[in-house]
C-alpha positions as CSV (number, residue, x, y, z in Angstrom):
1,M,187.8,241.5,197.4
2,N,184.3,239.8,195.3
3,Y,184.6,236.8,193.8
4,P,181.7,236.8,191.4
5,E,179.2,233.1,191.6
6,H,181.0,230.2,190.0
7,S,181.4,226.5,190.6
8,H,184.0,224.1,190.4
9,K,183.9,220.3,188.4
10,G,186.9,219.6,191.0
11,K,187.8,219.4,194.8
12,V,188.3,222.8,196.3
13,S,189.9,223.7,199.4
14,F,191.2,226.5,201.4
15,F,192.7,227.4,204.5
16,V,192.7,231.2,205.6
17,A,196.3,231.9,207.3
18,K,195.5,235.7,207.7
19,G,192.1,237.6,208.0
20,S,188.6,236.4,207.0
21,F,186.5,235.1,203.8
22,T,182.9,234.4,203.5
23,M,181.4,232.0,201.1
24,K,178.3,232.6,200.2
25,Y,175.8,229.7,198.8
26,P,172.8,229.6,197.5
27,E,171.3,228.3,201.2
28,H,174.0,229.5,203.6
29,K,176.9,231.3,204.1
30,V,180.1,229.9,205.6
31,V,182.5,232.2,207.3
32,V,186.0,231.1,207.4
33,E,188.4,232.9,209.7
34,S,192.1,233.0,210.4
35,G,193.1,229.4,211.2
36,M,190.4,227.9,209.7
37,W,190.1,225.5,206.6
38,H,187.4,225.0,203.9
39,D,185.8,222.5,201.5
40,V,184.4,223.7,198.8
41,P,181.6,221.8,197.5
42,V,182.0,220.5,194.1
43,G,179.6,221.7,191.6
44,V,178.0,223.9,193.7
45,P,177.2,227.5,192.9
46,H,179.1,229.8,195.5
47,S,180.7,233.7,195.7
48,G,182.5,234.7,198.1
49,S,184.5,237.9,199.8
50,T,186.8,239.0,201.7
51,G,186.5,240.4,205.0
52,P,187.1,244.1,205.7
53,E,191.0,243.3,206.7
54,G,191.2,241.3,203.6
55,A,192.6,237.5,203.7
56,V,195.8,235.7,203.2
57,S,194.9,231.9,202.2
58,I,196.3,228.7,200.6
59,V,194.1,227.1,198.3
60,G,193.7,223.9,196.9
61,E,192.0,222.6,193.3
62,E,192.1,219.5,191.6
63,F,192.1,220.0,187.9
64,D,190.7,217.3,185.1
65,E,193.3,217.5,182.6
66,N,190.8,216.2,180.0
């Protein structure tokens, strides 16, 4: 599954419980594999894609109510 480029106004963190996920940033990419945690930088454009076996992840995102 592919996720188009976007950014977040608040903190976003995710834990990959199974499979893998690749985060693509303008200058680099980060492969997050099973058992790993990743913090997405606030306001930084990124896209992503699941690995060949898919991914099961837990995501936490900070929202501003305003």
